[in-house]
ZALUM-574722 format. One line per 8 residues: for each residue x, y, z of C-alpha. Coordinates in steps of 0.2 Angstrom, whole numbers, plus 5000, padded with zeros to 4 digits. Each point is the difference from the previous one (the first is absolute). Layout:
X Y Z; ...
! end
This chain:
3608 5636 5480; 5006 5003 4983; 4986 4989 4994; 4987 5012 5006; 5006 5015 4993; 5002 4993 4985; 4982 4996 5001; 4996 5017 5005
5010 5007 4986; 4991 4989 4987; 4982 5005 5008; 5006 5019 4999; 5007 4998 4981; 4984 4991 4995; 4987 5013 5008; 5008 5016 4998
5001 5001 4980; 4983 4994 5000; 4993 5013 5012; 5008 5014 4991; 4993 4993 4984; 4982 4998 5008; 5001 5017 5008; 5004 5009 4984
4986 4992 4992; 4987 5002 5013; 5005 5019 5001; 4999 5003 4981; 4983 4991 5000; 4991 5012 5015; 5010 5014 4993; 4989 4998 4983
4986 4998 5011; 5002 5016 5007; 5005 5009 4984; 4983 4994 4992; 4991 5006 5014; 5008 5017 5000; 5002 5002 4981; 4985 5014 4997
5011 5012 5012; 5015 4997 4990; 4994 5000 4981; 4999 5017 4991; 5007 5010 5013; 5016 5005 4991; 5011 4991 5016; 5019 5000 4998
5010 4983 5001; 5009 5006 5016; 4981 5002 5008; 4995 4983 4994; 5015 4992 5006; 5000 5008 5017; 4982 4992 5001; 5004 4984 4995
5014 5000 5013; 4988 5004 5014; 4986 4987 4993; 5015 4987 5001; 5004 5003 5016; 4981 5002 5007; 4995 4983 4991; 5014 4990 5008
4990 4996 5015; 4988 4990 4988; 5014 4992 4988; 5011 4994 5015; 4987 4987 5009; 4996 4993 4982; 5019 4999 4995; 5005 4992 5016
4984 4988 4996; 5005 4995 4983; 5019 4999 5003; 4998 4988 5015; 4988 4990 4990; 5011 5000 4986; 5017 4996 5009; 4992 4984 5010
4991 4995 4985; 5015 5000 4990; 5010 4990 5014; 4985 4986 5001; 5000 4999 4981; 5017 4997 4998; 5000 4988 5015; 5013 5011 5010
4987 5003 5015; 5000 4981 5000; 5018 4997 5002; 5000 5014 5013; 4989 4991 5010; 5008 4982 4996; 5015 5006 5008; 4992 5006 5016
4995 5017 4998; 4982 5007 5004; 4990 5011 4991; 5001 5013 5013; 5019 4999 5001; 5000 5001 4980; 4988 5017 5002; 5012 5009 5014
5011 5010 4990; 4985 5007 4989; 4991 5002 5016; 5015 5011 5007; 4999 5009 4984; 4982 5004 4999; 5001 5006 5020; 5013 5013 4992
4987 5004 4986; 4986 5001 5011; 5008 5012 5013; 5006 5011 4983; 4984 5000 4994; 4994 5006 5019; 5012 5016 5000; 4997 5003 4982
4980 5000 5003; 5004 5012 5014; 5013 5011 4995; 5000 4999 4981; 4981 4998 4996; 4994 5017 5008; 5011 5010 4989; 4997 4989 4985
4982 5002 5002; 5000 5017 5003; 5011 5004 4985; 4990 4988 4988; 4982 5009 5005; 5006 5016 4999; 5006 4998 4983; 4985 4990 4994
4991 5014 5007; 5009 5013 4990; 4999 4990 4984; 4981 5000 5002; 4999 5019 5003; 5011 5003 4983; 4991 5006 4986; 5000 4988 4985
5009 5006 4985; 4989 5007 4987; 4995 4988 4986; 4983 5008 4993; 4991 4987 4990; 4990 5002 4985; 4981 5002 4998; 4997 5002 5018
4999 5012 5014; 5017 4999 5011; 4997 5006 5019; 5017 4998 5007; 5003 5018 5001; 4992 5009 5014; 4988 5012 4996; 5000 4995 4980
4992 4988 4989; 5009 4998 4983; 4993 4992 4985; 5010 4997 4985; 4995 4992 4984; 5016 4995 4993; 5018 5000 5004; 5016 5000 4990
5013 4990 5008; 5014 5006 4991; 5000 5017 5002; 4988 5000 5016; 4986 5012 4990; 4984 4998 5009; 4984 5004 4987; 4983 5004 5003
5002 5005 5019; 4985 5003 5013; 5005 5006 5017; 4987 5003 5015; 5009 5011 5012; 4992 4999 5018; 5013 5005 5010; 4991 5015 5007
4985 4990 5004; 4985 4993 4988; 4990 5017 5003; 5015 5008 4990; 5005 4987 4988; 5009 5003 4984; 5000 4991 4983; 5014 5001 4988
5000 4992 4982; 5015 5000 4989; 5005 4991 4983; 5016 4995 5007; 5011 5002 5014; 5017 4994 5010; 5003 4994 5017; 5016 5001 5011
5006 5000 5018; 5010 5017 5005; 5019 4998 5004; 4996 4998 5019; 4986 4988 4996; 4988 5009 5011; 4990 5007 4986; 4991 4995 4983
5002 5010 4985; 4984 4999 4988; 5003 5009 4984; 4984 5000 4990; 4998 5006 4981; 4985 5007 4991; 4985 4998 5013; 4988 5008 5009
4996 5002 5021; 4984 5002 5007; 5001 5007 5019; 4986 5002 5013; 5000 5016 5010; 4987 4996 5012; 5013 5005 5015; 5000 5018 4993
4981 5002 4997; 4998 5008 5017; 4990 4995 5016; 4981 5009 4998; 4994 4985 5001; 4988 5003 4985; 5000 4987 4986; 5008 5007 4985
5010 4996 4985; 5016 4991 5005; 5014 5009 4991; 5015 4990 4990; 5014 5003 4990; 5004 4992 4982; 5018 5000 4993; 5006 4997 4983
5020 4996 5000; 5013 4994 4987; 5011 4994 5013; 4997 4999 5021; 5013 4994 5013; 4991 4992 5016; 5011 4998 5016; 4995 4987 5011
5005 4995 5017; 5006 4982 4999; 5013 4993 5012; 5009 4986 4990; 5014 4998 5014; 5003 4985 5011; 4998 5007 5018; 5004 4988 5014
4989 5000 5015; 5007 5003 5018; 5004 4985 5009; 4996 5008 5016; 4981 4993 4998; 5003 4984 4997; 5013 4999 5013; 4988 5004 5014
4987 4985 4995; 5003 4982 5006; 5009 4994 4985; 5015 5013 5004; 5003 4994 5018; 5012 4987 5008; 4995 4990 5014; 5004 5011 5014
4990 5015 4991; 4985 4988 4995; 4999 4996 5020; 5002 5017 5005; 4986 5005 4988; 4989 4986 5005; 5002 5005 5018; 4995 5018 4997
4985 4996 4988; 4993 4989 5012; 5000 5012 5014; 4993 5013 4989; 4987 4987 4994; 4994 4996 5017; 4998 5018 5004; 4990 5001 4985
4990 4987 5004; 4997 5007 5020; 4995 5017 4992; 4986 4992 4989; 4994 4988 5013; 4999 5015 5012; 4991 5011 4987; 4988 4986 4996
4996 4996 5021; 4997 5019 5000; 4988 5002 4987; 4990 4985 5003; 4984 4998 5011; 5011 4990 5012; 5008 5016 5005; 4986 5010 5000
4990 4990 5012; 5016 4997 5011; 5000 5019 4999; 4982 5000 5005; 5002 4990 5016; 5015 5009 5005; 4990 5016 4998; 4985 4993 5009
5012 4996 5014; 5007 5015 5002; 4985 5008 5001; 4994 4989 5014; 5015 5003 5010; 4996 5020 4998; 4983 4998 5005; 5005 4993 5016
5012 5014 5005; 4989 5013 4993; 4987 5011 5009; 4982 4992 5002; 4991 5014 4989; 5012 4995 4987; 4998 4982 5001; 4982 5003 4998
5001 5008 4985; 5011 4987 4993; 4992 4987 4989; 5003 4982 5008; 4996 4991 4984; 5007 5001 4983; 4990 5006 4987; 4997 4987 4987
4998 5005 4981; 4991 4990 4987; 5009 5004 4984; 4986 4992 4990; 4987 5012 5007; 5011 5015 4997; 5004 4995 4981; 4980 4997 4998
4997 5017 5007; 5009 5009 4987; 4994 5005 4983; 5004 4991 4985; 5013 5013 4995; 5007 4999 5017; 5002 4981 5001; 5008 5001 4982
5012 5013 5007; 5004 4988 5016; 5003 4985 4987; 5011 5009 4990; 5011 5007 5015; 5000 4982 5007; 5006 4992 4983; 5013 5014 5000
5007 4996 5017; 5000 4981 4997; 5009 5004 4982; 5013 5009 5010; 5003 4990 5014; 5002 4987 4986; 5012 5010 4990; 5011 5002 5015
5000 4981 5005; 5004 4994 4982; 5015 5016 5001; 5006 4992 5018; 4998 4982 4991; 5010 5005 4985; 5015 5009 5011; 5001 4983 5011
4999 4988 4985; 5015 5011 4991; 5011 5000 5017; 4995 4982 5002; 5005 4996 4983; 5018 5009 5001; 5003 4990 5016; 4996 4983 4991
5012 5006 4985; 5014 5002 5014; 4997 4983 5006; 5000 4992 4984; 5015 5008 4994; 5009 4996 5017; 4994 4981 4999; 5007 5000 4981
5018 5003 5006; 5001 4983 5007; 4988 4990 4989; 5012 5001 4985; 5014 4991 5009; 4989 4987 5008; 4993 4997 4983; 5017 4997 4992
5004 4986 5013; 4981 4992 4998; 5003 4998 4983; 5017 4992 5001; 4993 4988 5011; 4987 4996 4988; 5010 5000 4984; 5016 4989 5006
4990 4986 5007; 4987 5001 4985; 5015 4999 4989; 5007 4985 5009; 4983 4991 4999; 4996 5002 4982; 5019 4999 4994; 4995 5009 4985
5011 5015 4994; 5003 5013 4985; 4987 5013 4997; 4985 4988 4997; 4990 4993 5014; 5009 5012 5014; 4996 5015 4991; 4981 4993 4998
4999 4996 5020; 5009 5017 5006; 4988 5011 4989; 4986 4991 5007; 5005 5001 5018; 5006 5018 4998; 4983 5005 4992; 4991 4991 5015
5011 5009 5012; 4998 5017 4992; 4980 4998 5000; 5001 4996 5020; 5013 5014 5003; 4989 5013 4990; 4984 4992 5008; 5008 5002 5018
5007 5018 4996; 4982 5007 4994; 4992 4992 5016; 5014 5009 5011; 4998 5017 4990; 4983 5001 5001; 4998 4996 5019; 4991 4984 4997
5014 4989 5009; 5014 5006 5011; 5017 5007 4991; 5009 4985 5006; 4987 4986 4995; 4999 5008 4983; 5018 5002 4995; 5006 4983 5007
4985 4991 4992; 5011 4993 4986; 5014 4995 5011; 4988 4992 5011; 4993 4989 4986; 5015 4996 4992; 5011 4995 5015; 4991 4986 5004
5003 4994 4983; 5019 5001 5001; 5000 4991 5017; 4990 4986 4991; 5010 5000 4983; 5016 5000 5011; 4996 4986 5011; 4993 4990 4985
5017 5003 4990; 5011 4995 5015; 4990 4984 5003; 5002 4995 4980; 4981 5002 4999; 4991 4996 4983; 4986 5011 5002; 5004 5008 4983
5004 4985 4992; 4986 4996 4987; 5001 4981 4999; 4995 5001 5019; 4983 5009 4996; 4998 4989 4983; 5001 4984 5010; 4989 5007 5014
4987 5003 4986; 5002 4982 4991; 4999 4993 5018; 4983 5009 5003; 4992 4995 4983; 5005 4983 5001; 5016 4999 4989; 5012 4992 5012
5018 5001 4997; 5007 4983 4994; 5012 4990 5012; 5017 4995 4991; 5011 4985 5006; 5016 4997 4992; 5010 4984 5001; 5015 5001 5011
5016 4997 4993; 5007 4994 5017; 4988 4989 5012; 5006 4997 5017; 4986 4987 5003; 4986 4993 4992; 4982 5001 5005; 4991 4987 5010
4986 4994 4988; 4994 4986 5012; 4998 5013 5014; 4992 5014 4989; 4987 4988 4992; 4989 5001 5017; 5003 5018 5001; 4993 5004 4983
4986 4989 5002; 4996 5009 5016; 5002 5017 4993; 4987 4995 4986; 4988 4995 5013; 5002 5015 5010; 4997 5011 4985; 4984 4989 4996
4995 5003 5020; 5004 5018 4998; 4989 5002 4983; 4985 4991 5010; 5000 5011 5014; 5005 5018 4990; 4986 5002 4988; 5002 5015 4988
4986 5010 5006; 4999 5005 5019; 4986 5007 5009; 5002 5018 5002; 4997 5001 5020; 5012 4985 5001; 5012 5008 4989; 5002 5016 5012
5000 4991 5016; 5014 4986 4999; 5013 5011 4990; 5018 4997 5005; 5013 4987 4989; 4996 4985 4990; 5011 4988 5011; 4996 4986 4992
5005 5007 4982; 5017 5006 5007; 5002 4981 5006; 4996 4994 4984; 5013 5011 4991; 5013 4998 5012; 5000 4980 4998; 4998 5004 4981
5016 5011 5001; 5009 4987 5011; 4996 4986 4988; 5006 5011 4986; 5017 5003 5009; 5004 4981 5001; 4995 4995 4982; 5009 5015 4993
5016 4988 5003; 4993 4987 4989; 5010 4997 4983; 4984 4994 4992; 4995 5012 4987; 4982 4996 5000; 4998 5003 5019; 5008 5016 4999
4990 5005 4986; 4983 4995 5010; 5007 5011 5015; 4998 5015 4989; 4980 4997 5000; 4999 5004 5018; 4992 5017 5003; 5008 5014 5009
4987 5000 5014; 4994 5017 5009; 4985 5009 5007; 5000 4993 5018; 4995 5016 5007; 4983 5005 4997; 4996 5017 4998; 4991 5000 5016
5016 4992 5009; 5001 5015 5013; 4981 5001 5002; 4994 4984 5012; 4983 4997 5008; 4987 5015 5004; 5013 5014 4993; 5000 4991 4984
4982 4998 4999; 4997 5017 5004; 5011 5005 4986; 4992 4990 4988; 4982 5005 5004; 5002 5018 5003; 5014 5006 4988; 4996 5001 4981
5017 4994 4997; 4996 4982 5007; 4992 4994 4984; 5012 5003 4988; 5014 4993 5012; 4990 4985 5002; 4998 4998 4981; 5018 5002 4997
5004 4988 5014; 4989 4987 4992; 5011 5001 4984; 5016 4997 5010; 4991 4986 5007; 4996 4992 4983; 5019 5003 4994; 5005 4991 5015
4988 4986 4998; 5007 4999 4982; 5018 4998 5007; 4994 4986 5011; 4993 4990 4987; 5016 5001 4990; 5010 4994 5017; 4990 4985 5001
5000 4997 4980; 5019 5002 5001; 5003 4991 5016; 4990 4983 4992; 5009 5001 4984; 5018 5001 5009; 4995 4986 5009; 4994 4989 4986
5018 5006 4993; 5012 4996 5014; 4990 4981 5001; 5004 4998 4981; 5019 5004 5004; 5001 4989 5015; 4990 4986 4989; 5013 5002 4986
5015 5000 5014
! end
């Protein structure tokens, strides 16, 4: 029991410092990304340090769901990579401790972190999102600090365009000033030109005070010209001044927007509030759809025809109960109206009027339907956004567990620690996760997929990967061992791995050379027989018909291995060196091993992939024949060598 506790303590002491470090790094990276995204809303606004500090604080909390899974992936990958690189993981497994047992304290820790992430997402994140988006909106609404450039018109002051030819940065004096004042409308514009001027803000930061020196102003007085409607000269006013002060409304203060508006949105609600809103909005949406459907039905031809049939039935019923003279005067057949004949009977102007009226009615109906569709679309979008936010409360916690079960076994397989390979793999996996998650979110938001399908897409894609890697790591798989793939490629292109036979220090029994000579002779003869019966090229139809495993080659390889195993006990260096000439035979299973008879023939004839498989199998057949030839040659040489040894003895 003490040993298990020490193991748990060791794993926690190894994992937690790395997790804290990687979490800080990941949070800093995503925070810098956030800064570059919203830097245009902050620069040039004259915001104080407290406001910027508050914004960064809420942004850090807001980005925590993005940084946490990446930090868990990187920390778990580095932890088990370091353990594998330092052979500590191998020592634990040698002591009989399984990988799942080693991961147990971290699994419990990650479960606690995932539960905490859920409560943070449900309780704290709505408050953080409301505060952050309200603050960003207030920052966007704040007027920028006045920094009038030289040589261009500056239009950031509402109702004014200001041109300054030159500025004196030391004294703040503006030279050659031109102002277009259209605060009362373009028809009552005013133009002011001055040699110099100064611009400053009032003490309460609600007004700009523009002091101009040695200039003129031209003002259009069109609003005072009277309402006679006759064309006449427009009065104007021209003024020359040595100094003039202009007061301009300009609120330079930072005004916070009320949080109540954001709190009523989906981003400011907890799980229970989201569910309540979803239920109420779903009922409202269904009622709107029902009203629209009833309206469409009432204005359709189907409704009109149905009403006509009901009216005819009602008229027939009345005829049965009415007096005879009244029934006689009632028409028994409906009047058929030919609209084409009525239209052609009209004058050209009457026809045009009918077409205009019909077009107007159609456009009115079309506009009404567009409005109804937009209303339904807005309500459905609100429901979808509430549903995506509801599922988002759970996806973060599940993503933390998924990334741990990807990172931990992956680190145990690659056995590389530090910040090199783990960082590269973590970034690639997280980018893949981020892309899949955004695709699913947009599909759910736009109503293409159901909300649960889109929001759980990334988890559904990565969870099987975590299960697969965990299974491979528990079974000590070499799935990510580069040598395994290099050897497979070498075997494929014909560069087989060599055989290594070393002289044993202690030989329990010597090989029976006399009994091995007939076996070597028979092996050489069997190889010759095999080469005669298995040509390099095989008919395409025959290839797809036979399939299966090459049992003859398998028997030859087994006999060769048995002979090598016995002769490996020899004390003769020449014999041991000759044994290393034997190849490592592979390729008994043909590529069409599981397709026999008619199924294989159909696969080869009707599918376009049949020809490439046939060519690849022919190449493998060539390599196998070459190996058999080497076995035949080596067996004969070894037979002669053993005969010479017996002759000397």
